[in-house]
C-alpha positions in Angstrom: 21.0 -57.8 38.2 18.2 -55.9 40.0 17.3 -54.2 36.7 17.3 -57.6 34.9 14.9 -59.1 37.5 12.6 -56.2 37.2 12.6 -56.5 33.4 11.8 -60.2 33.6 8.9 -59.6 35.9 7.5 -57.0 33.6 8.0 -59.3 30.6 6.0 -62.1 32.3 3.1 -59.7 33.0 3.1 -58.5 29.4 2.5 -62.1 28.2 -0.5 -62.4 30.6 -2.0 -59.2 29.5 -1.5 -60.2 25.9 -3.5 -63.4 26.3 -6.3 -61.4 27.9 -6.1 -58.8 25.1 -6.2 -61.5 22.5 -9.4 -63.0 23.9 -10.9 -59.5 24.2 -9.9 -58.7 20.6 -11.4 -62.0 19.4 -14.6 -61.3 21.3 -14.7 -57.7 19.9 -14.0 -59.1 16.4 -17.0 -61.5 16.7 -19.2 -58.7 17.8 -18.0 -56.4 15.0 -18.7 -59.2 12.5 -22.2 -59.7 13.8 -22.8 -55.9 13.7 -21.5 -55.8 10.1 -23.8 -58.6 9.1 -26.8 -56.9 10.7 -25.9 -53.6 8.9 -25.8 -55.5 5.6 -29.1 -57.2 6.3 -30.7 -53.8 7.4 -29.4 -52.2 4.3 -30.9 -54.9 2.1 -34.2 -54.6 3.9 -34.2 -50.8 3.7 -33.5 -51.1 0.0 -36.7 -53.2 -0.4 -38.7 -50.8 1.6 -37.4 -48.0 -0.6 -38.3 -50.0 -3.7 -41.9 -50.4 -2.4 -42.2 -46.7 -1.6 -40.9 -45.8 -5.1 -43.5 -48.2 -6.5 -46.2 -46.7 -4.3 -45.5 -43.1 -5.3 -45.7 -44.1 -9.0 -48.9 -46.0 -8.4 -50.7 -43.4 -6.3 -52.7 -41.1 -8.5 -54.4 -39.4 -5.6 -52.6 -36.1 -4.8 -54.6 -35.8 -1.6 -53.2 -39.1 -0.2 -49.6 -38.2 -1.2 -50.0 -34.8 0.5 -51.3 -36.6 3.6 -48.2 -38.9 3.7 -46.0 -35.8 3.8 -48.2 -34.1 6.5 -48.6 -37.1 8.7 -45.2 -38.9 8.5 -42.7 -36.2 7.6 -43.9 -33.5 10.0 -44.7 -33.8 13.7 -46.0 -31.4 16.4 -44.4 -31.1 19.8 -47.3 -32.1 22.1 -46.7 -29.3 24.7 -45.7 -26.4 22.5 -47.7 -27.4 19.4 -44.7 -26.3 17.3 -44.6 -28.2 14.0 -41.2 -29.5 12.7 -39.8 -31.9 10.2 -38.8 -35.3 11.4 -35.2 -36.4 10.9 -36.2 -40.0 10.3 -39.5 -41.3 9.1 -41.0 -44.6 10.2 -40.7 -46.2 6.8 -42.1 -49.5 8.0 -45.4 -47.9 9.1 -45.8 -46.0 5.8 -45.1 -49.2 3.8 -47.4 -51.3 5.8 -50.3 -48.9 5.8 -50.4 -49.5 2.1 -49.2 -53.1 2.0 -52.6 -54.8 2.1 -53.6 -53.0 -1.1 -50.5 -54.2 -3.0 -50.1 -57.9 -1.9 -48.3 -58.9 -5.1 -45.7 -56.2 -4.8 -45.1 -57.0 -1.2 -44.6 -60.7 -2.0 -42.4 -59.9 -4.9 -40.1 -57.9 -2.6 -40.1 -60.6 0.1 -41.5 -58.2 2.7 -44.5 -60.1 3.9 -42.4 -61.9 6.6 -42.3 -58.8 8.7 -46.1 -58.8 9.2 -47.3 -62.4 9.0 -48.3 -62.2 12.6 -50.6 -59.2 12.1 -51.9 -59.6 8.5 -53.2 -62.4 6.3 -52.0 -61.6 2.8 -54.4 -64.0 1.3 -57.5 -62.3 2.6 -59.6 -59.5 0.9 -59.2 -56.1 2.5 -62.3 -54.9 4.3 -62.8 -51.8 6.5 -63.0 -53.8 9.7 -60.1 -56.1 8.9 -58.0 -53.1 7.9 -58.8 -51.2 11.1 -57.9 -54.2 13.2 -54.7 -54.5 11.2 -53.8 -50.9 11.9 -54.2 -51.4 15.6 -51.8 -54.4 15.5 -49.4 -52.5 13.3 -49.3 -49.5 15.7 -48.6 -51.8 18.7 -45.8 -53.6 16.9 -44.0 -50.8 15.0 -44.8 -47.5 16.6 -41.6 -45.4 17.0 -43.0 -43.3 19.9 -42.8 -40.1 17.8 -46.2 -38.4 18.2 -48.3 -38.2 15.1 -51.0 -35.6 14.9 -54.2 -37.6 15.6 -56.5 -35.4 13.6 -54.2 -35.4 10.6 -53.7 -39.2 10.8 -57.5 -39.8 11.0 -58.0 -37.5 7.9 -55.3 -39.4 6.1 -56.9 -42.8 6.9 -60.3 -41.6 5.7 -58.8 -40.5 2.4 -57.0 -43.9 2.2 -60.3 -45.6 2.8 -62.0 -43.6 0.1 -59.1 -44.0 -2.4 -59.1 -47.8 -2.0 -62.9 -48.0 -2.0 -63.2 -49.4 1.5 -66.2 -47.2 2.1 -68.0 -48.0 -1.2 -68.1 -44.3 -2.0 -65.8 -41.8 -3.7 -66.9 -38.8 -1.7 -68.2 -38.1 1.8 -70.2 -35.1 2.9 -69.1 -33.1 5.9 -71.5 -34.9 8.3 -70.4 -38.4 7.1 -66.7 -37.3 7.3 -67.1 -36.1 10.9 -69.0 -39.2 12.0 -66.4 -41.5 10.4 -63.6 -39.5 11.9 -65.2 -39.8 15.4 -65.9 -43.5 15.0 -62.4 -44.2 13.7 -60.9 -42.2 16.6 -62.8 -44.3 19.1 -61.8 -47.5 17.3 -58.1 -46.8 17.1 -57.4 -44.7 20.2 -59.8 -45.9 22.9 -59.1 -49.3 24.3 
């Protein structure tokens, strides 16, 4: 009888644990379902970003700007050792949105403008001052805290300005380039 009483006691505890386990499994199942839905959503969004990047690379006829994209966003320098290495992950959102103002229709076609409604008015014309303000907001919202070489980034932006005719010139002499780089540095990096 002693063994039977012990078995009954264990059996009662097993039922209690099972109820707790059922609740825990249900909670875990809900969380897993939410994570699964988020992964599907992220995958769809990433596919749209990839579509835009494919469109951009076909559209860009400026080898200098394409080279800058690689130099600025695919490479990074360790701030203390100054060693350059390739990034494992690039900040796709930043790359897409640096070029987004110049391709409003494509952004709207891919339903990507919702990401940036708070920082950019897709109905307005792109000017140098509006674009610079936009870049500041973009950096604050979507920076991934991986250091980007400041000098390379500024050189990239100047070539973007020239390519999209924000400077009303197709070529800058060395003095104009240096002055613009210094001015842009103050505008973007000094608060």
